[in-house]
N, C-alpha and C positions, 0 to 999 in steps of 0.2 A: 659204685657198686651196681646201681641200676639206673637207667635213663641217660639223659644227655645234659651236661653242664656247659653253659656258655660263659666264658670269661671275657671281660673287657677291661682295659686299663688306660691310664693317661699316657702311656708310651705308644699308643696306637695299636695295641694287640687286641684282636677279637678272634676267638677260637672256640669251637664246640668239641667237647671230648665225651667219649662213651665209656662203657665198662672196660676196666683194665688199664685205662690211661692214667698217667701221672702228670700233674702240673706242679711247678714250683715257682716261687716268686721271692726275690730279695727286695724288700721295701726300701732298705738302705736309707738314703738321704731324702726319700719321699716319693710316693706314687699313690694315685687313687685307683681303686679297682672295684669291680663288682662281679658276682657270679649269679647266674639266673638259670632257671629251667624255662626255656623258651619253647619246649616241645609239649606234646599232649600226653606223654607218659609220666608216671610218678618218677621222682628223682631221689636216690639215696646215694650219698657220697660221704667220704671221710675227709675231714680237714684237720690237719695237725700243724701246730705252730712250734717251731724249734728256735730257741734263742741262739743267735749267731755268735761266733767266737770273736768277730770284729763288728764295729758299728760304722755308720755313715758310708757304707759301700754304695757303689752305683746301683740304682734300681735295675732289676733283671727279671725276666720271665722266660720260662721254657716249658716244654712238655714232651712227652713221648707216649706213643700208643703201645701198650703192652700186648704180648702175644701169649694166649693161653698155653701153647706148647712149651713155652719157656719156664712155666711154673707149675705144670701139671705133674703132681706126685714128686716134686722136687722143689727146693728153695731157690727162688730167683732173687739175686742181689740187685735191688733197685736203686738204692741211695748210698753214697759214701761221702767222706770228707774230701773236699777239693784239694786239700794239701797232701793227701796220701797218694804218692806216686805209684804204689803197688796195687791199687784197686782201680778197676775200670767198671763203671756202672752207668746206666742211662742218665742218672741225675747225680750231680755233685753239688754239695752245699758247703757253707762256711761253718761247719761244726763237726766235732768228732762223733758222728752218729751214722749208723748203718741201718738200712731198712730192707726187709725181705718179705716176700709173699709166697704163698703156695695155695694151690687148689688140689685137695686130696680126694681120691676115690675112697669109698668105704673100706676100712681096714688097712689102708696104706699108711706108711710111716716115713717121716723125714727126721734127720737129726743133724745137729751141729755142735761143735765145741764152743763153750762160752769161757773166755779167759777169766782168771781170778780177779782181774782189774776191771771187769766189764759187768754190766747188768742188762737185763732184757725186759721189755714190756711187750706183751703179746695180747692181741685182740682177736677173738673168734668172731669173724664177720658173718659167716653162714655155716649152718650145720653144727656139729659138735666135735670136740677133740679132747684127747687126754694129753696133758703136758706133764711128762715125767710121772705118769700115773694118776694125776689129779684131773678130774673132769671139768671141762668148760663147755658151756652151751652158747648158742647164738647171742651175741652182744656181751658175753662175759669177757673179762680181761684179767690178766695176772702180771705181776711184776716178779721177776726172777733175779734174786741177788744171792750172794754167798761167796763160796770159795772157788767158783769156777767148776767146770765139768761138762758133761755131755747133756744136751737138751734134746729130748725126743718128743715129737708131736705125732699123734696117731689119730686118724679120722674114726670117730665112733658113731657119727650120725651125719647124714648128708641132706642137702636141700636141692631141689630142682632149680637150675639156673639156665641162662642162655648158653653156658659152657658145660651143661650136663649136670648130673647129680654129684655134688661135691661138698666138702667142708672147706671153707675159705678162711685163711689166717693172714694177718698182717703183724709183723714183729719189728720192733726197734731195738737195736743193741747200742749201748752207750757206755761211757766211762762210769764206773761204779761210784755211787754216793753212799758211803757207809752210814750216813744218818737217815737214810730213807728205806722204805720197802720192807717186805716180808722175806724171811729166809727159810720158809718151810716148803718151798717147791723144789 
């Protein structure tokens, strides 16, 4: 989100990433790693763990530097299932999960269809958004489950960032679990 994150691991990788970058790692059969703020600016980042569909895979690390123009006022598809031959994203993982991001100007909207067999988890990183009419503020999150349909995200408040005044959202879409979540969004 802000600052620079330096990754080091037992596979010999050392890399420093800034705002908009994505890194992924498959620990698989075993790897040691660390992340540090080696710079003099504050660091804020989001780390998400996703249970893989297979175990004991070869350890793997990768990254990509995001481009603000790819997700300004539109959803950018960042992560998809490596087994899905119909999707092409910067990061492919070993699980049926898709990740998207957007940075919205005040009043801008994005939308996408969520299938009846899918659910979404949305995090408002910066600014404020309405998700299908329900207000979220900075650091709020919501889980969207139900019968499928259209998901609309509208920027209602913005924060000043190095990419301008924006509302910043990260969203994961995955197979629905009928035993979890709220259905009122």
